[in-house]
PyMOL Python script that loads the backbone (N, CA, C, O; Angstrom):
from pymol import cmd

cmd.read_pdbstr("""\
ATOM      1  N   MET A   1       1.315  19.822   7.344  1.00  0.00           N
ATOM      2  CA  MET A   1       0.129  19.117   7.779  1.00  0.00           C
ATOM      3  C   MET A   1       0.387  17.620   7.637  1.00  0.00           C
ATOM      4  O   MET A   1       0.803  17.144   6.581  1.00  0.00           O
ATOM      5  N   GLU A   2       0.139  16.910   8.690  1.00  0.00           N
ATOM      6  CA  GLU A   2       0.297  15.459   8.662  1.00  0.00           C
ATOM      7  C   GLU A   2      -1.000  14.809   8.197  1.00  0.00           C
ATOM      8  O   GLU A   2      -2.069  15.420   8.223  1.00  0.00           O
ATOM      9  N   ASN A   3      -0.880  13.548   7.768  1.00  0.00           N
ATOM     10  CA  ASN A   3      -2.074  12.824   7.368  1.00  0.00           C
ATOM     11  C   ASN A   3      -1.907  11.344   7.654  1.00  0.00           C
ATOM     12  O   ASN A   3      -0.802  10.870   7.918  1.00  0.00           O
ATOM     13  N   ARG A   4      -2.998  10.629   7.600  1.00  0.00           N
ATOM     14  CA  ARG A   4      -3.021   9.190   7.866  1.00  0.00           C
ATOM     15  C   ARG A   4      -3.230   8.379   6.589  1.00  0.00           C
ATOM     16  O   ARG A   4      -3.623   7.214   6.660  1.00  0.00           O
ATOM     17  N   ILE A   5      -2.978   8.966   5.441  1.00  0.00           N
ATOM     18  CA  ILE A   5      -3.280   8.307   4.173  1.00  0.00           C
ATOM     19  C   ILE A   5      -2.562   6.966   4.056  1.00  0.00           C
ATOM     20  O   ILE A   5      -3.178   5.955   3.714  1.00  0.00           O
ATOM     21  N   SER A   6      -1.281   6.959   4.335  1.00  0.00           N
ATOM     22  CA  SER A   6      -0.509   5.725   4.186  1.00  0.00           C
ATOM     23  C   SER A   6      -1.069   4.607   5.074  1.00  0.00           C
ATOM     24  O   SER A   6      -1.264   3.483   4.611  1.00  0.00           O
ATOM     25  N   ALA A   7      -1.323   4.915   6.331  1.00  0.00           N
ATOM     26  CA  ALA A   7      -1.851   3.905   7.260  1.00  0.00           C
ATOM     27  C   ALA A   7      -3.231   3.423   6.825  1.00  0.00           C
ATOM     28  O   ALA A   7      -3.518   2.227   6.878  1.00  0.00           O
ATOM     29  N   LEU A   8      -4.073   4.337   6.401  1.00  0.00           N
ATOM     30  CA  LEU A   8      -5.414   3.957   5.957  1.00  0.00           C
ATOM     31  C   LEU A   8      -5.350   3.100   4.696  1.00  0.00           C
ATOM     32  O   LEU A   8      -6.092   2.129   4.548  1.00  0.00           O
ATOM     33  N   ARG A   9      -4.465   3.473   3.806  1.00  0.00           N
ATOM     34  CA  ARG A   9      -4.308   2.729   2.558  1.00  0.00           C
ATOM     35  C   ARG A   9      -3.791   1.314   2.835  1.00  0.00           C
ATOM     36  O   ARG A   9      -4.294   0.343   2.271  1.00  0.00           O
ATOM     37  N   ARG A  10      -2.792   1.207   3.701  1.00  0.00           N
ATOM     38  CA  ARG A  10      -2.251  -0.116   4.039  1.00  0.00           C
ATOM     39  C   ARG A  10      -3.290  -0.976   4.743  1.00  0.00           C
ATOM     40  O   ARG A  10      -3.347  -2.184   4.514  1.00  0.00           O
ATOM     41  N   ALA A  11      -4.114  -0.371   5.597  1.00  0.00           N
ATOM     42  CA  ALA A  11      -5.162  -1.122   6.297  1.00  0.00           C
ATOM     43  C   ALA A  11      -6.165  -1.714   5.317  1.00  0.00           C
ATOM     44  O   ALA A  11      -6.715  -2.790   5.554  1.00  0.00           O
ATOM     45  N   ARG A  12      -6.399  -1.011   4.223  1.00  0.00           N
ATOM     46  CA  ARG A  12      -7.324  -1.505   3.190  1.00  0.00           C
ATOM     47  C   ARG A  12      -6.626  -2.388   2.159  1.00  0.00           C
ATOM     48  O   ARG A  12      -7.263  -2.972   1.283  1.00  0.00           O
ATOM     49  N   ARG A  13      -5.313  -2.468   2.285  1.00  0.00           N
ATOM     50  CA  ARG A  13      -4.497  -3.279   1.361  1.00  0.00           C
ATOM     51  C   ARG A  13      -4.662  -2.844  -0.089  1.00  0.00           C
ATOM     52  O   ARG A  13      -4.870  -3.658  -0.989  1.00  0.00           O
ATOM     53  N   ILE A  14      -4.561  -1.526  -0.284  1.00  0.00           N
ATOM     54  CA  ILE A  14      -4.616  -0.998  -1.647  1.00  0.00           C
ATOM     55  C   ILE A  14      -3.302  -0.281  -1.945  1.00  0.00           C
ATOM     56  O   ILE A  14      -2.632   0.214  -1.039  1.00  0.00           O
ATOM     57  N   THR A  15      -2.951  -0.232  -3.202  1.00  0.00           N
ATOM     58  CA  THR A  15      -1.715   0.423  -3.612  1.00  0.00           C
ATOM     59  C   THR A  15      -1.923   1.922  -3.762  1.00  0.00           C
ATOM     60  O   THR A  15      -3.050   2.415  -3.782  1.00  0.00           O
ATOM     61  N   GLN A  16      -0.814   2.626  -3.865  1.00  0.00           N
ATOM     62  CA  GLN A  16      -0.879   4.064  -4.123  1.00  0.00           C
ATOM     63  C   GLN A  16      -1.548   4.318  -5.470  1.00  0.00           C
ATOM     64  O   GLN A  16      -2.303   5.277  -5.629  1.00  0.00           O
ATOM     65  N   GLU A  17      -1.267   3.463  -6.419  1.00  0.00           N
ATOM     66  CA  GLU A  17      -1.875   3.572  -7.751  1.00  0.00           C
ATOM     67  C   GLU A  17      -3.400   3.427  -7.669  1.00  0.00           C
ATOM     68  O   GLU A  17      -4.135   4.203  -8.282  1.00  0.00           O
ATOM     69  N   GLU A  18      -3.865   2.440  -6.917  1.00  0.00           N
ATOM     70  CA  GLU A  18      -5.303   2.204  -6.791  1.00  0.00           C
ATOM     71  C   GLU A  18      -6.004   3.383  -6.108  1.00  0.00           C
ATOM     72  O   GLU A  18      -7.076   3.809  -6.537  1.00  0.00           O
ATOM     73  N   LEU A  19      -5.392   3.899  -5.052  1.00  0.00           N
ATOM     74  CA  LEU A  19      -5.987   5.054  -4.370  1.00  0.00           C
ATOM     75  C   LEU A  19      -6.004   6.263  -5.297  1.00  0.00           C
ATOM     76  O   LEU A  19      -7.007   6.972  -5.379  1.00  0.00           O
ATOM     77  N   GLY A  20      -4.914   6.495  -5.985  1.00  0.00           N
ATOM     78  CA  GLY A  20      -4.851   7.617  -6.913  1.00  0.00           C
ATOM     79  C   GLY A  20      -5.950   7.542  -7.963  1.00  0.00           C
ATOM     80  O   GLY A  20      -6.632   8.528  -8.240  1.00  0.00           O
ATOM     81  N   ARG A  21      -6.109   6.359  -8.539  1.00  0.00           N
ATOM     82  CA  ARG A  21      -7.158   6.180  -9.555  1.00  0.00           C
ATOM     83  C   ARG A  21      -8.536   6.442  -8.961  1.00  0.00           C
ATOM     84  O   ARG A  21      -9.383   7.058  -9.607  1.00  0.00           O
ATOM     85  N   ALA A  22      -8.765   5.982  -7.740  1.00  0.00           N
ATOM     86  CA  ALA A  22     -10.079   6.128  -7.103  1.00  0.00           C
ATOM     87  C   ALA A  22     -10.430   7.586  -6.823  1.00  0.00           C
ATOM     88  O   ALA A  22     -11.601   7.966  -6.858  1.00  0.00           O
ATOM     89  N   VAL A  23      -9.412   8.401  -6.544  1.00  0.00           N
ATOM     90  CA  VAL A  23      -9.691   9.805  -6.201  1.00  0.00           C
ATOM     91  C   VAL A  23      -9.295  10.770  -7.316  1.00  0.00           C
ATOM     92  O   VAL A  23      -9.402  11.985  -7.150  1.00  0.00           O
ATOM     93  N   GLY A  24      -8.840  10.238  -8.448  1.00  0.00           N
ATOM     94  CA  GLY A  24      -8.592  11.069  -9.614  1.00  0.00           C
ATOM     95  C   GLY A  24      -7.261  11.791  -9.665  1.00  0.00           C
ATOM     96  O   GLY A  24      -7.162  12.867 -10.256  1.00  0.00           O
ATOM     97  N   VAL A  25      -6.226  11.209  -9.048  1.00  0.00           N
ATOM     98  CA  VAL A  25      -4.884  11.793  -9.123  1.00  0.00           C
ATOM     99  C   VAL A  25      -3.876  10.702  -9.475  1.00  0.00           C
ATOM    100  O   VAL A  25      -4.225   9.524  -9.549  1.00  0.00           O
ATOM    101  N   THR A  26      -2.642  11.097  -9.688  1.00  0.00           N
ATOM    102  CA  THR A  26      -1.604  10.134 -10.032  1.00  0.00           C
ATOM    103  C   THR A  26      -1.025   9.471  -8.787  1.00  0.00           C
ATOM    104  O   THR A  26      -1.196   9.944  -7.663  1.00  0.00           O
ATOM    105  N   ARG A  27      -0.344   8.376  -9.025  1.00  0.00           N
ATOM    106  CA  ARG A  27       0.368   7.687  -7.946  1.00  0.00           C
ATOM    107  C   ARG A  27       1.394   8.632  -7.318  1.00  0.00           C
ATOM    108  O   ARG A  27       1.585   8.620  -6.102  1.00  0.00           O
ATOM    109  N   GLN A  28       2.051   9.448  -8.140  1.00  0.00           N
ATOM    110  CA  GLN A  28       3.048  10.384  -7.642  1.00  0.00           C
ATOM    111  C   GLN A  28       2.441  11.393  -6.667  1.00  0.00           C
ATOM    112  O   GLN A  28       3.086  11.788  -5.696  1.00  0.00           O
ATOM    113  N   THR A  29       1.210  11.805  -6.926  1.00  0.00           N
ATOM    114  CA  THR A  29       0.534  12.732  -6.005  1.00  0.00           C
ATOM    115  C   THR A  29       0.292  12.058  -4.670  1.00  0.00           C
ATOM    116  O   THR A  29       0.499  12.671  -3.622  1.00  0.00           O
ATOM    117  N   ILE A  30      -0.144  10.805  -4.688  1.00  0.00           N
ATOM    118  CA  ILE A  30      -0.369  10.074  -3.438  1.00  0.00           C
ATOM    119  C   ILE A  30       0.946   9.928  -2.676  1.00  0.00           C
ATOM    120  O   ILE A  30       0.976  10.097  -1.458  1.00  0.00           O
ATOM    121  N   ILE A  31       2.031   9.616  -3.382  1.00  0.00           N
ATOM    122  CA  ILE A  31       3.347   9.508  -2.742  1.00  0.00           C
ATOM    123  C   ILE A  31       3.727  10.826  -2.082  1.00  0.00           C
ATOM    124  O   ILE A  31       4.177  10.838  -0.936  1.00  0.00           O
ATOM    125  N   SER A  32       3.550  11.932  -2.791  1.00  0.00           N
ATOM    126  CA  SER A  32       3.887  13.256  -2.246  1.00  0.00           C
ATOM    127  C   SER A  32       3.043  13.596  -1.027  1.00  0.00           C
ATOM    128  O   SER A  32       3.551  14.166  -0.062  1.00  0.00           O
ATOM    129  N   LEU A  33       1.768  13.255  -1.062  1.00  0.00           N
ATOM    130  CA  LEU A  33       0.899  13.497   0.094  1.00  0.00           C
ATOM    131  C   LEU A  33       1.354  12.668   1.294  1.00  0.00           C
ATOM    132  O   LEU A  33       1.465  13.181   2.407  1.00  0.00           O
ATOM    133  N   GLU A  34       1.614  11.391   1.058  1.00  0.00           N
ATOM    134  CA  GLU A  34       2.023  10.507   2.155  1.00  0.00           C
ATOM    135  C   GLU A  34       3.346  10.948   2.779  1.00  0.00           C
ATOM    136  O   GLU A  34       3.548  10.807   3.986  1.00  0.00           O
ATOM    137  N   ASN A  35       4.246  11.484   1.948  1.00  0.00           N
ATOM    138  CA  ASN A  35       5.558  11.917   2.446  1.00  0.00           C
ATOM    139  C   ASN A  35       5.554  13.346   2.977  1.00  0.00           C
ATOM    140  O   ASN A  35       6.581  13.840   3.443  1.00  0.00           O
ATOM    141  N   GLY A  36       4.406  14.011   2.908  1.00  0.00           N
ATOM    142  CA  GLY A  36       4.308  15.376   3.405  1.00  0.00           C
ATOM    143  C   GLY A  36       4.978  16.408   2.516  1.00  0.00           C
ATOM    144  O   GLY A  36       5.250  17.525   2.956  1.00  0.00           O
ATOM    145  N   LYS A  37       5.246  16.044   1.265  1.00  0.00           N
ATOM    146  CA  LYS A  37       5.906  16.978   0.347  1.00  0.00           C
ATOM    147  C   LYS A  37       4.926  17.954  -0.286  1.00  0.00           C
ATOM    148  O   LYS A  37       5.336  18.979  -0.831  1.00  0.00           O
ATOM    149  N   CYS A  38       3.647  17.648  -0.219  1.00  0.00           N
ATOM    150  CA  CYS A  38       2.628  18.581  -0.703  1.00  0.00           C
ATOM    151  C   CYS A  38       1.377  18.406   0.146  1.00  0.00           C
ATOM    152  O   CYS A  38       1.206  17.401   0.836  1.00  0.00           O
ATOM    153  N   SER A  39       0.525  19.391   0.080  1.00  0.00           N
ATOM    154  CA  SER A  39      -0.741  19.345   0.809  1.00  0.00           C
ATOM    155  C   SER A  39      -1.879  19.162  -0.184  1.00  0.00           C
ATOM    156  O   SER A  39      -1.810  19.629  -1.320  1.00  0.00           O
ATOM    157  N   ALA A  40      -2.908  18.487   0.253  1.00  0.00           N
ATOM    158  CA  ALA A  40      -4.071  18.259  -0.599  1.00  0.00           C
ATOM    159  C   ALA A  40      -4.931  19.515  -0.662  1.00  0.00           C
ATOM    160  O   ALA A  40      -5.080  20.233   0.327  1.00  0.00           O
ATOM    161  N   SER A  41      -5.486  19.765  -1.823  1.00  0.00           N
ATOM    162  CA  SER A  41      -6.486  20.825  -1.928  1.00  0.00           C
ATOM    163  C   SER A  41      -7.706  20.382  -1.112  1.00  0.00           C
ATOM    164  O   SER A  41      -7.835  19.206  -0.768  1.00  0.00           O
ATOM    165  N   LEU A  42      -8.570  21.299  -0.815  1.00  0.00           N
ATOM    166  CA  LEU A  42      -9.779  20.954  -0.070  1.00  0.00           C
ATOM    167  C   LEU A  42     -10.602  19.924  -0.836  1.00  0.00           C
ATOM    168  O   LEU A  42     -11.153  18.997  -0.243  1.00  0.00           O
ATOM    169  N   GLN A  43     -10.682  20.088  -2.135  1.00  0.00           N
ATOM    170  CA  GLN A  43     -11.450  19.160  -2.966  1.00  0.00           C
ATOM    171  C   GLN A  43     -10.844  17.757  -2.923  1.00  0.00           C
ATOM    172  O   GLN A  43     -11.573  16.776  -2.774  1.00  0.00           O
ATOM    173  N   LEU A  44      -9.523  17.652  -3.052  1.00  0.00           N
ATOM    174  CA  LEU A  44      -8.872  16.345  -2.992  1.00  0.00           C
ATOM    175  C   LEU A  44      -8.983  15.745  -1.600  1.00  0.00           C
ATOM    176  O   LEU A  44      -9.230  14.547  -1.461  1.00  0.00           O
ATOM    177  N   ALA A  45      -8.806  16.557  -0.576  1.00  0.00           N
ATOM    178  CA  ALA A  45      -8.937  16.069   0.797  1.00  0.00           C
ATOM    179  C   ALA A  45     -10.331  15.471   1.015  1.00  0.00           C
ATOM    180  O   ALA A  45     -10.475  14.432   1.659  1.00  0.00           O
ATOM    181  N   HIS A  46     -11.337  16.127   0.478  1.00  0.00           N
ATOM    182  CA  HIS A  46     -12.708  15.638   0.603  1.00  0.00           C
ATOM    183  C   HIS A  46     -12.869  14.301  -0.112  1.00  0.00           C
ATOM    184  O   HIS A  46     -13.487  13.383   0.427  1.00  0.00           O
ATOM    185  N   ARG A  47     -12.320  14.181  -1.322  1.00  0.00           N
ATOM    186  CA  ARG A  47     -12.429  12.917  -2.067  1.00  0.00           C
ATOM    187  C   ARG A  47     -11.719  11.774  -1.342  1.00  0.00           C
ATOM    188  O   ARG A  47     -12.226  10.653  -1.290  1.00  0.00           O
ATOM    189  N   ILE A  48     -10.545  12.065  -0.786  1.00  0.00           N
ATOM    190  CA  ILE A  48      -9.800  11.026  -0.057  1.00  0.00           C
ATOM    191  C   ILE A  48     -10.564  10.610   1.195  1.00  0.00           C
ATOM    192  O   ILE A  48     -10.712   9.418   1.464  1.00  0.00           O
ATOM    193  N   ALA A  49     -11.045  11.575   1.952  1.00  0.00           N
ATOM    194  CA  ALA A  49     -11.801  11.257   3.171  1.00  0.00           C
ATOM    195  C   ALA A  49     -13.054  10.456   2.843  1.00  0.00           C
ATOM    196  O   ALA A  49     -13.369   9.481   3.524  1.00  0.00           O
ATOM    197  N   ARG A  50     -13.761  10.864   1.808  1.00  0.00           N
ATOM    198  CA  ARG A  50     -14.975  10.159   1.403  1.00  0.00           C
ATOM    199  C   ARG A  50     -14.654   8.728   0.975  1.00  0.00           C
ATOM    200  O   ARG A  50     -15.409   7.805   1.280  1.00  0.00           O
ATOM    201  N   TYR A  51     -13.538   8.542   0.271  1.00  0.00           N
ATOM    202  CA  TYR A  51     -13.130   7.203  -0.162  1.00  0.00           C
ATOM    203  C   TYR A  51     -12.977   6.274   1.045  1.00  0.00           C
ATOM    204  O   TYR A  51     -13.383   5.113   0.996  1.00  0.00           O
ATOM    205  N   PHE A  52     -12.386   6.795   2.133  1.00  0.00           N
ATOM    206  CA  PHE A  52     -12.176   5.979   3.333  1.00  0.00           C
ATOM    207  C   PHE A  52     -13.376   5.985   4.278  1.00  0.00           C
ATOM    208  O   PHE A  52     -13.355   5.299   5.300  1.00  0.00           O
ATOM    209  N   GLY A  53     -14.413   6.742   3.956  1.00  0.00           N
ATOM    210  CA  GLY A  53     -15.590   6.805   4.811  1.00  0.00           C
ATOM    211  C   GLY A  53     -15.344   7.566   6.098  1.00  0.00           C
ATOM    212  O   GLY A  53     -15.936   7.265   7.135  1.00  0.00           O
ATOM    213  N   LEU A  54     -14.461   8.558   6.023  1.00  0.00           N
ATOM    214  CA  LEU A  54     -14.090   9.338   7.199  1.00  0.00           C
ATOM    215  C   LEU A  54     -14.304  10.824   6.929  1.00  0.00           C
ATOM    216  O   LEU A  54     -14.618  11.225   5.809  1.00  0.00           O
ATOM    217  N   THR A  55     -14.130  11.623   7.961  1.00  0.00           N
ATOM    218  CA  THR A  55     -14.161  13.077   7.776  1.00  0.00           C
ATOM    219  C   THR A  55     -12.758  13.543   7.398  1.00  0.00           C
ATOM    220  O   THR A  55     -11.782  12.819   7.596  1.00  0.00           O
ATOM    221  N   ILE A  56     -12.665  14.735   6.862  1.00  0.00           N
ATOM    222  CA  ILE A  56     -11.362  15.299   6.520  1.00  0.00           C
ATOM    223  C   ILE A  56     -10.476  15.354   7.758  1.00  0.00           C
ATOM    224  O   ILE A  56      -9.285  15.050   7.683  1.00  0.00           O
ATOM    225  N   GLU A  57     -11.041  15.737   8.886  1.00  0.00           N
ATOM    226  CA  GLU A  57     -10.276  15.858  10.127  1.00  0.00           C
ATOM    227  C   GLU A  57      -9.746  14.517  10.616  1.00  0.00           C
ATOM    228  O   GLU A  57      -8.744  14.474  11.330  1.00  0.00           O
ATOM    229  N   GLU A  58     -10.402  13.425  10.244  1.00  0.00           N
ATOM    230  CA  GLU A  58      -9.925  12.105  10.646  1.00  0.00           C
ATOM    231  C   GLU A  58      -8.752  11.632   9.776  1.00  0.00           C
ATOM    232  O   GLU A  58      -7.977  10.772  10.192  1.00  0.00           O
ATOM    233  N   VAL A  59      -8.627  12.185   8.591  1.00  0.00           N
ATOM    234  CA  VAL A  59      -7.555  11.807   7.671  1.00  0.00           C
ATOM    235  C   VAL A  59      -6.378  12.784   7.775  1.00  0.00           C
ATOM    236  O   VAL A  59      -5.221  12.367   7.820  1.00  0.00           O
ATOM    237  N   PHE A  60      -6.679  14.065   7.812  1.00  0.00           N
ATOM    238  CA  PHE A  60      -5.653  15.105   7.828  1.00  0.00           C
ATOM    239  C   PHE A  60      -5.582  15.718   9.211  1.00  0.00           C
ATOM    240  O   PHE A  60      -6.590  16.167   9.757  1.00  0.00           O
ATOM    241  N   LEU A  61      -4.377  15.731   9.774  1.00  0.00           N
ATOM    242  CA  LEU A  61      -4.162  16.204  11.147  1.00  0.00           C
ATOM    243  C   LEU A  61      -3.633  17.620  11.102  1.00  0.00           C
ATOM    244  O   LEU A  61      -2.485  17.855  10.726  1.00  0.00           O
ATOM    245  N   PHE A  62      -4.480  18.565  11.489  1.00  0.00           N
ATOM    246  CA  PHE A  62      -4.106  19.979  11.480  1.00  0.00           C
ATOM    247  C   PHE A  62      -3.463  20.333  12.803  1.00  0.00           C
ATOM    248  O   PHE A  62      -4.033  20.087  13.866  1.00  0.00           O
ATOM    249  N   GLU A  63      -2.269  20.913  12.737  1.00  0.00           N
ATOM    250  CA  GLU A  63      -1.597  21.350  13.946  1.00  0.00           C
ATOM    251  C   GLU A  63      -1.963  22.802  14.210  1.00  0.00           C
ATOM    252  O   GLU A  63      -1.896  23.644  13.315  1.00  0.00           O
ATOM    253  N   GLU A  64      -2.349  23.082  15.437  1.00  0.00           N
ATOM    254  CA  GLU A  64      -2.665  24.462  15.790  1.00  0.00           C
ATOM    255  C   GLU A  64      -1.376  25.198  16.074  1.00  0.00           C
ATOM    256  O   GLU A  64      -0.465  24.664  16.707  1.00  0.00           O
ATOM    257  N   GLU A  65      -1.306  26.438  15.596  1.00  0.00           N
ATOM    258  CA  GLU A  65      -0.077  27.230  15.778  1.00  0.00           C
ATOM    259  C   GLU A  65      -0.137  27.998  17.055  1.00  0.00           C
ATOM    260  O   GLU A  65       0.802  28.723  17.384  1.00  0.00           O
TER     261      GLU A  65
END
""", "prot")
cmd.dss("prot")
cmd.show_as("cartoon", "prot")
cmd.util.cbc("prot")
cmd.orient("prot")
């Protein structure tokens, strides 16, 4: 699953550390999400989307199989 976290974060000029703190995870988790090495739980996806004022679908790009 792809996501726009990195682009959204850079647009707001915040660090991975700052985003992690805001949504309750570590900087390493944000790095893994941005690099596609892990997927966000529904709860984390909701917190990230809410932080950016977007819907989950606007942040996380689901590919149809």
